[in-house]
N, C-alpha and C positions, 0 to 999 in steps of 0.2 A: 360486173365483177368477172369472175373466172368461168369459163365455159367448161372447165374440167370437172366441176362439181355437179353432182346429180341434184335433182329437185329435193330429194329427201335430205341430203347433206345440208343444203341451204336452209331447209326448214329446221333441222336440228340446231344449226348454228344460230339461227334467229331466235329460237326458243331459249337456248342457253344464255346468249348474250342479253336477251330481254330480261330474263329472270335475275341474272347477276346485276344487270344495270339498275333494275328497280330496287334491288336490295341495297346497292351502293348509294342510290339517291337518298336513302333515309339516313345515311351516315354523313355527318357534317363535313369532315375533311375530305371525303371521297366523292362529293357531289359531282364534280366535273368528270371524273372517270366514269361514274355511273351514266352520265348523260352521253358520253362518247360511246359507251357500250350499247346503250339503247339505240343510238344512231346507226351503229354497225348492224345491230339486229334488224332494224327497219330496212336497211339496204338489202340484207340477205333475204328478208321476207318478200321484198319486191322482186328479187330475182327468182324466188321460189314461185311466186304467182305468175311471173312471165314465162317461166319454163313449163308450168302446168297448162298454160293456154295453148302452147304449141302442140 
């Protein structure tokens, strides 16, 4: 993703996208949007873990 974000920013985005994604997965018409937000949250969480290891 972007190297301009700090690790804390990536973690915040991952948590927010994850929570909203899980909420939208329970709503029938918005299932696909919830899955996409969960995927974005997972990508940001991977970036957070990668940045914390360095």
